[in-house]
C-alpha angles and dihedrals in degrees: 000000000000091000091050091049092049090048091059096055110016125090118250088259092054103041093091138019099246115080118222136179131209145133120276141182112234101188142005092285083083092218110152123216138167113293133187116211139140142249129211121260116265109271129204092270097037137095128205116221125200101216114230101167138009127188123224111235127195086240088065089058093049091047102047090049092044091234091153092049096235105092121126115196141264095045128177105199129205133103102169095082128164132169147111127305110242101173137018132192121241093257096049116116104156097076140007134213111291096026122132110244144162142210122209134186100311130061101165147020138165093263093209109068123098091260094052091047088055094050091256099125087149089073097043111131088225097046116158113210122213091250135017096027134104114249127220090268092056097254127118124261120237125199141226103288082097142081100254144002138196120215141163109266092240089072096049122105120210116224125214112242092240095061119098105230098215094055093039097053095085090057089074089073111004092039099048091040090066100028096056098055091042088057097039096049098039095253093134100075119121114253096022120124115243125190119204115200112205126017103225136104093316099031098055091052090048089056091053093049092046092054091045088054089054097249132143105249127201120186114216114201142154090219113084091194090068094067095087095049092044093055106026101034103030101029099239114165096223144003125221120195105216092203092060107088094192094053092045092051092049089054096050114131096009105108130081092200146353131213105206110201099168114127096187128081109276142153117276100188098076089049095047090055089059090068125095121233107298089011118154132224115194119199115213100155118089113217117197092233132044119271123230110251118208108204104191097066087056096045098045095056103025090247122169128224114192142161133225133193118204110287145263125277094259092054091044092055090046090051093051091048090049091049091050091051093049098037093243116165135151123262103242147180109219115216140174121246094252089063094055097103092052089047091053090051091050092047089056087057093045087243099149136086095238123306135007114225122191117225091221100172092056093043106049129052118231113268 
């Protein structure tokens, strides 16, 4: 109760005993600046991670600008966190000091609801997100644009030794966001035809997973200049320009499933028609405004439209292990922390191939 009491009145730098530094947004301008705050001491079930790299997710952009209307400032973004374990509690068995590890979008859940019992912590009604949530002790959670973090071991992901941490960091959000629905909805079976809408941070990883699963993969994009990179760089089997009505019509009814990664308002009907009978389109992008949903294309072919939000810890570990086995990483642009505001501006313009990753360890001094 003392921590909760302190959390109500203490400044972010005084809430806990361990000093931390990071970059935070203080208002809806979304401008990030240096920020002193604190982390809790390492408990018996906790690990402390020295953060080496942190990916920049589109959710970070939405959050720092309060585009979803739920942000409470100050906010330290970042939920694609990788680094080295520097301390473990006496009950910790998952990792040891010196291990490579990661932390994704979730740092807490109730542990007792039906979702938690089924390894679906991502759907727990009491989910605690890595940043912008209130933790069990009543204090706010702060993300990975910072030098260190303390988390319960249950929410830690082990990394295979062969995986480069900088290029693997985005898998903790972008990777699991596409891997989980592919697994859940049977879109990971060899020989099936998978469509990937949008070739950004999520889409390019979806292509890599689809090919590793042995599927035929078609990238669907409104940008004709992405055809070469989709096929030659990422190994997609085909490219479909969504603004070409003739090509779209010719592809109608050819796909077993679609992973739709677009986070902007767009038309669903042309995409739904690409699906076979009983085909499935899974939405993983989060547009700011509602999308128009045409019902008849779903009804007349028994098609399924579903959503998916990241994944549970079991699936996330499975995804990382699969990625390590198949040498799947994200294509990144590595930046220093003092470039983060420019990176956010470029991300808003989709000017990145395909994910910014912050070189945290070489950007922030130890606290």
